[in-house]
C-alpha positions in Angstrom: 127.2 101.9 108.7 127.3 105.6 107.7 126.5 107.9 110.6 123.8 110.5 110.0 124.9 113.7 111.8 123.5 117.2 111.5 126.5 119.5 111.5 126.2 123.2 112.2 128.7 126.0 113.0 127.8 125.4 116.7 128.1 121.6 116.9 127.0 118.2 115.8 123.6 116.6 116.5 122.2 113.1 116.4 118.6 112.2 115.6 116.6 109.8 117.8 113.5 108.4 116.3 110.8 105.9 117.0 107.9 104.8 114.8 104.3 103.8 115.5 102.9 102.0 112.5 99.2 101.3 112.1 98.4 98.3 109.9 94.9 97.5 108.9 94.2 93.9 109.6 93.2 91.7 106.6 89.8 90.4 107.6 86.4 90.2 105.8 84.7 92.0 108.7 85.5 94.6 111.3 87.1 93.9 114.6 84.0 94.3 116.7 81.1 94.2 114.2 80.1 92.2 111.2 80.3 95.1 108.7 82.4 94.6 105.6 86.0 95.9 105.4 86.0 96.1 101.6 88.0 99.2 100.4 86.6 101.5 97.8 82.9 101.0 98.4 80.5 103.9 98.4 80.9 106.2 101.5 79.1 105.1 104.6 78.0 101.9 103.0 79.9 99.5 105.3 78.7 100.7 108.6 77.1 98.6 111.4 75.1 100.3 114.1 78.0 99.7 116.5 80.4 101.4 114.1 78.1 104.4 114.0 78.1 104.8 117.8 74.4 103.8 118.3 73.8 103.3 122.0 73.0 99.9 123.6 75.1 97.8 121.3 77.9 95.5 122.5 81.2 94.7 120.6 82.0 91.1 119.7 85.6 90.3 119.1 86.6 89.0 115.6 88.7 85.9 116.0 90.4 86.4 112.7 91.8 89.7 113.8 93.2 88.0 116.9 94.9 85.3 114.7 96.3 87.9 112.4 97.8 89.9 115.3 99.4 86.7 116.7 100.8 85.8 113.3 102.3 89.2 112.9 103.8 89.0 116.4 105.4 85.7 115.5 106.7 87.3 112.3 108.3 90.1 114.4 110.1 87.5 116.6 108.0 88.9 119.4 106.6 87.5 122.7 102.9 86.5 122.4 101.1 87.4 125.5 98.6 84.7 126.6 96.7 87.3 128.6 95.7 90.7 127.3 93.0 93.3 128.0 91.0 95.9 126.0 90.8 99.4 127.2 88.8 102.5 126.2 90.9 105.4 124.9 88.7 108.5 125.3 88.9 111.5 123.1 86.4 113.5 121.0 86.8 113.8 117.3 84.2 114.0 114.5 85.3 110.8 112.8 85.1 108.8 116.1 81.4 108.2 116.6 81.7 106.3 119.8 83.5 109.1 121.5 86.2 106.6 122.4 88.4 104.0 120.7 88.5 100.4 121.9 92.2 99.7 122.1 94.7 98.0 124.4 96.9 99.8 126.9 98.6 98.1 129.8 98.2 94.6 128.6 98.8 94.3 124.8 98.5 91.0 122.8 102.1 91.1 121.7 105.2 92.1 123.7 108.8 92.9 122.8 110.4 91.6 119.6 112.6 92.9 116.8 113.5 92.8 113.1 116.7 93.2 111.1 116.9 96.0 108.6 119.3 96.0 105.6 120.9 99.4 104.7 122.2 100.6 101.3 125.8 100.4 102.4 125.4 96.6 103.1 125.2 97.0 106.9 122.4 95.4 109.0 120.9 96.7 112.2 118.5 95.2 114.7 115.4 97.4 115.5 113.5 96.7 118.7 109.8 96.3 118.8 108.2 97.6 122.0 104.7 96.1 121.5 101.9 95.3 119.1 98.3 95.9 120.2 95.0 95.7 118.4 92.3 98.3 118.2 89.6 99.7 116.0 90.2 102.3 113.4 88.4 105.7 113.2 86.4 107.0 110.3 87.9 109.2 107.6 87.6 113.0 107.5 87.5 114.4 104.0 88.4 118.1 103.6 88.8 118.6 99.9 85.2 118.2 98.6 83.8 121.5 99.9 85.8 124.6 100.9 83.5 125.2 104.0 82.6 121.7 105.1 84.3 118.5 106.2 82.7 115.2 105.1 83.0 112.0 107.1 83.1 108.5 105.7 82.5 105.8 108.4 83.4 102.9 106.2 86.8 102.7 107.9 85.4 103.1 111.4 85.8 99.8 113.3 88.2 98.2 110.9 90.8 96.2 112.9 94.2 97.8 113.4 97.5 96.5 114.6 99.6 99.3 116.1 103.3 98.3 116.0 105.4 100.4 118.3 109.2 100.4 117.7 111.8 101.3 120.3 113.6 104.6 119.7 116.4 102.9 117.8 116.5 104.9 114.5 119.4 107.3 114.0 118.7 108.3 110.4 115.9 108.8 107.9 117.5 105.9 105.9 117.0 103.5 108.8 113.4 104.5 109.2 112.8 103.9 105.5 114.5 100.5 105.6 112.4 99.5 108.6 109.1 100.4 106.9 110.0 98.5 103.7 111.0 95.5 105.8 107.9 95.7 108.0 105.6 96.0 104.9 107.3 93.0 103.3 106.8 90.9 106.5 103.0 91.7 106.8 102.5 91.1 103.1 104.3 87.7 103.3 102.1 86.8 106.3 98.9 88.1 104.6 98.0 90.1 107.7 98.0 93.6 106.0 98.2 94.6 102.4 100.6 97.4 103.3 99.1 99.9 100.8 100.1 103.2 102.3 98.4 105.2 99.5 95.1 103.6 100.5 95.7 104.3 104.2 95.9 100.6 105.2 99.4 101.3 106.5 100.1 104.6 108.2 102.9 105.9 110.3 103.3 108.2 113.3 106.8 109.5 113.6 108.4 110.5 116.9 111.6 112.7 116.6 114.0 114.2 119.0 117.6 115.4 118.7 120.6 115.4 121.1 124.2 116.5 120.9 126.2 113.8 119.1 127.7 111.4 121.5 125.1 112.1 124.2 123.0 109.3 125.7 120.1 111.4 127.0 116.6 111.3 125.5 115.3 114.8 125.0 111.7 116.0 124.4 110.2 114.5 121.2 107.5 115.7 118.8 105.2 113.5 116.8 104.1 113.7 113.2 100.7 111.9 112.7 99.5 109.7 109.9 102.4 110.1 107.4 101.3 108.0 104.4 104.5 107.2 102.4 108.0 105.9 103.1 109.5 108.9 101.3 107.4 111.4 103.4 108.4 109.6 106.6 112.1 110.1 105.7 111.6 113.7 104.7 109.6 114.4 107.9 112.4 113.1 110.1 114.9 115.2 108.4 112.8 118.4 108.4 111.7 118.0 112.1 115.3 117.2 113.2 116.7 120.3 111.6 113.9 122.4 113.1 114.7 121.2 116.6 118.4 121.7 116.2 117.7 125.3 115.1 115.4 125.9 118.2 118.0 124.5 120.6 120.9 126.5 119.0 118.8 129.7 119.3 118.3 129.1 123.0 114.8 127.8 122.8 113.1 124.6 124.2 111.2 121.9 122.5 107.6 121.3 123.7 106.1 117.8 123.4 103.5 118.4 120.7 101.8 116.8 117.7 102.9 118.3 114.4 101.9 118.0 110.7 104.4 117.3 107.9 103.8 119.4 104.8 105.5 117.5 102.0 105.1 120.4 99.5 106.8 123.0 101.8 109.1 120.4 103.3 108.4 121.6 106.9 106.5 120.5 110.0 103.8 122.6 111.5 102.3 122.6 115.0 98.8 121.0 115.3 98.3 120.7 119.1 100.1 120.1 122.3 100.9 116.4 122.6 98.6 114.3 124.7 99.9 112.1 127.5 98.3 108.7 128.4 96.4 110.2 131.3 94.8 112.7 128.9 93.0 109.8 127.2 91.6 108.6 130.5 92.2 105.0 129.7 90.2 102.4 131.6 89.4 98.7 131.1 86.8 98.2 128.4 83.7 97.1 130.4 82.0 95.3 127.5 84.8 92.9 126.6 86.3 90.2 128.8 90.1 89.9 129.0 91.5 88.0 126.0 93.1 84.7 127.1 95.0 82.6 124.5 96.0 79.0 125.2 99.4 77.6 124.0 97.6 75.3 121.5 96.0 78.4 119.8 99.4 80.0 119.3 101.1 76.7 118.2 98.5 76.2 115.5 99.2 79.6 114.1 102.9 78.9 114.2 102.3 75.9 111.9 100.7 78.2 109.3 103.7 80.6 109.2 105.2 81.0 105.7 109.0 81.3 105.1 109.7 84.9 105.8 112.0 87.3 103.8 115.2 86.9 105.8 115.0 83.1 105.9 114.2 82.9 102.2 117.0 85.3 101.3 119.5 83.2 103.2 118.3 80.1 101.4 118.4 81.5 97.9 122.0 82.7 98.5 123.2 79.4 100.0 121.3 76.9 97.9 120.9 78.7 94.5 124.0 80.8 94.5 122.3 84.2 94.2 124.2 87.4 95.2 123.0 89.1 98.4 121.7 92.0 96.2 119.7 89.7 93.9 118.3 87.8 96.8 117.3 91.0 98.6 115.5 92.4 95.6 113.7 89.1 94.9 112.6 88.5 98.5 111.2 91.9 99.2 107.9 90.7 97.7 106.4 87.2 98.3 104.8 87.3 94.9 108.1 88.0 93.2 109.9 85.4 95.3 107.3 82.8 94.3 107.5 83.8 90.7 111.3 83.5 90.7 111.3 80.1 92.4 108.9 78.7 89.9 110.9 80.1 87.0 114.2 78.8 88.4 113.1 75.3 88.9 115.6 73.0 87.1 117.4 75.8 85.3 120.3 78.3 86.0 118.9 80.3 89.0 121.4 83.1 88.6 120.5 83.7 85.0 116.8 83.6 85.9 117.5 86.3 88.5 119.3 88.5 86.0 116.4 88.2 83.5 113.8 88.8 86.3 115.5 91.9 87.7 116.4 93.3 84.3 114.2 92.7 81.3 111.2 91.3 83.2 110.9 94.1 85.8 111.5 96.6 82.9 108.6 95.1 81.0 106.2 95.3 84.0 107.2 98.9 84.6 106.8 99.8 81.0 103.3 98.2 80.8 102.3 99.5 84.3 101.5 95.9 85.5 101.8 94.1 88.8 103.5 90.7 88.7 100.2 88.9 89.2 99.1 90.3 85.8 102.2 89.5 83.9 101.7 88.2 80.4 104.9 86.2 80.8 104.4 83.1 83.0 107.2 82.1 85.4 107.5 78.7 83.7 108.1 80.4 80.4 110.8 82.7 81.7 112.6 79.6 83.0 112.2 77.9 79.6 113.7 81.0 77.9 116.7 80.9 80.1 117.0 77.1 79.4 117.0 77.8 75.7 119.9 80.2 76.1 121.9 77.7 78.3 121.4 74.9 75.8 122.6 77.2 72.9 119.3 76.8 71.1 119.2 80.7 70.9 121.6 83.4 71.6 121.2 86.1 74.3 120.5 88.7 71.6 117.8 86.5 70.0 116.4 85.8 73.5 115.6 89.5 73.9 113.6 89.4 70.7 111.8 86.3 71.9 111.0 87.9 75.3 109.6 90.9 73.6 107.2 88.7 71.7 106.4 86.7 74.9 105.5 90.0 76.7 103.0 90.9 73.9 101.4 87.5 73.1 101.9 85.4 76.3 103.2 82.6 74.1 105.8 80.1 75.2 109.4 80.7 74.0 109.6 77.3 72.3 106.6 78.1 70.1 108.0 81.5 69.2 111.5 80.1 68.3 110.0 77.3 66.2 107.5 79.5 64.3 110.0 82.4 63.7 112.9 80.0 62.8 115.1 81.6 65.4 117.2 78.6 66.5 120.9 79.1 66.5 122.9 77.9 63.5 124.7 74.8 64.7 125.9 73.5 61.3 129.7 73.8 61.8 130.4 73.0 58.2 128.1 75.9 57.0 129.7 78.3 59.4 133.2 77.2 58.2 132.2 77.8 54.6 131.1 81.4 55.5 134.4 82.1 57.3 136.4 80.8 54.4 134.5 83.0 51.9 135.0 86.1 54.1 138.7 85.5 54.4 139.0 85.2 50.6 136.8 88.3 50.0 138.7 90.4 52.7 142.4 89.5 52.2 143.7 92.9 53.4 141.8 92.5 56.7 142.9 88.9 57.1 146.6 89.9 56.5 146.3 92.9 59.0 144.9 90.6 61.7 147.8 88.2 61.2 150.1 91.2 61.4 148.9 92.0 64.9 145.6 94.0 64.5 143.7 91.7 66.9 140.6 94.1 66.9 139.8 92.9 63.3 138.6 89.6 64.8 135.4 91.4 65.7 135.0 92.5 62.1 135.0 88.9 60.9 132.8 87.6 63.7 130.3 90.4 63.0 130.2 89.5 59.3 129.4 85.9 60.2 126.6 86.8 62.5 125.2 89.2 59.9 125.3 86.4 57.2 123.5 84.0 59.7 121.0 86.7 60.7 122.3 86.5 64.3 121.5 82.8 64.6 125.1 81.6 65.0 126.4 81.3 68.5 128.8 84.3 69.0 131.2 82.4 71.3 131.5 79.5 68.8 131.9 81.8 65.9 134.6 83.8 67.8 136.6 80.6 68.4 136.2 79.3 64.8 137.3 82.6 63.2 140.3 82.9 65.5 141.4 79.3 64.5 140.9 80.0 60.8 142.9 83.2 60.9 145.7 81.4 62.7 
């Protein structure tokens, strides 16, 4: 595993980073009210009286949000706590109509766990999970409609959130990026969060500190709030780490504060002094009883768990012979993995993987499509590979067939039959063509026999040209070589 070290004229520094990832829970209604969670509706359209902070209303816990949190905890190999409590986190902000956030503090629903991340150099690293707790989201402040006013959309207020807190185990921007990709893959496999960072349903708070390389101390950290892309998280870590190194080397000290990452300027800027837990005046939520889960409740959720990325990747390597790289790419998305397994049923899985990662992904990218909207069905991709394996069509012809499939959605068999694209398998006819070519090109034939082996390609190319590419290149290559002696 390559070490990430910030080197200056004065020394070497190591980054220490932890992430707090907020994942919106997939549920039809909010965590404490019956208002819709549908994204993209008109502003302030999905707001119950409770979400708007009207007095005299009591929260009612959404059971689906609890199930989704437990399922996520199991996916993170974490301890599910049978007893947890809700707490009030008190702070004032315009998009928090209650004046507090119903969250969990001392007793979260999920305890310690961990996930394995895969790095670009092939190394793997275990990242610890400190806790997962559930809470309600705040509204959304909109600053770019009017130069003098801030608008508030409360549609998001009260939507269920899972806050997943990592241990300070990251030592590079690359590790943080790999963790976010893996975490997003897991919650999408589970169906507990859609992971769309551009829509705000997955957001990240980044905690960064630095220390002299080789030291074991934990120094003062700063936090960047609500970073909304993996790329920006990685950039924020690098920018903040370099800033802190510069401060230390100039004799300054780092204050614990909340900062904002500006992706355009590539720098972090101070927002406010960082709050401590006591600043939020946490106390037990008086309107909600403690949450008590029995073992049967958790066991029933375990039975619903899908095969997760790491397990699926291992199986595809061991059972279907995929390379670790191919398996990693395919298993990052549950939709892609399901598509692949359907396409590879009964045919050469490695060849299907090559087509999927190459021509198929290229087609989706070119058309700007998600895999669920692909014009090429998984069964048809498998059939295309089977036609190649059975020498019905050549690899070159297959690319032409795939192009037609991507435009029409038709099956490869139908296209091959209607277009007359089957490979020429008449050995006698191919032999006749080779004999004719040798007669018509005596100088080239003599030169080949004299040692110019590269002329074999000339004769093979001529045969393929005469058969309009329908002859099997490998078969033609062998037949020409035999004819020329």
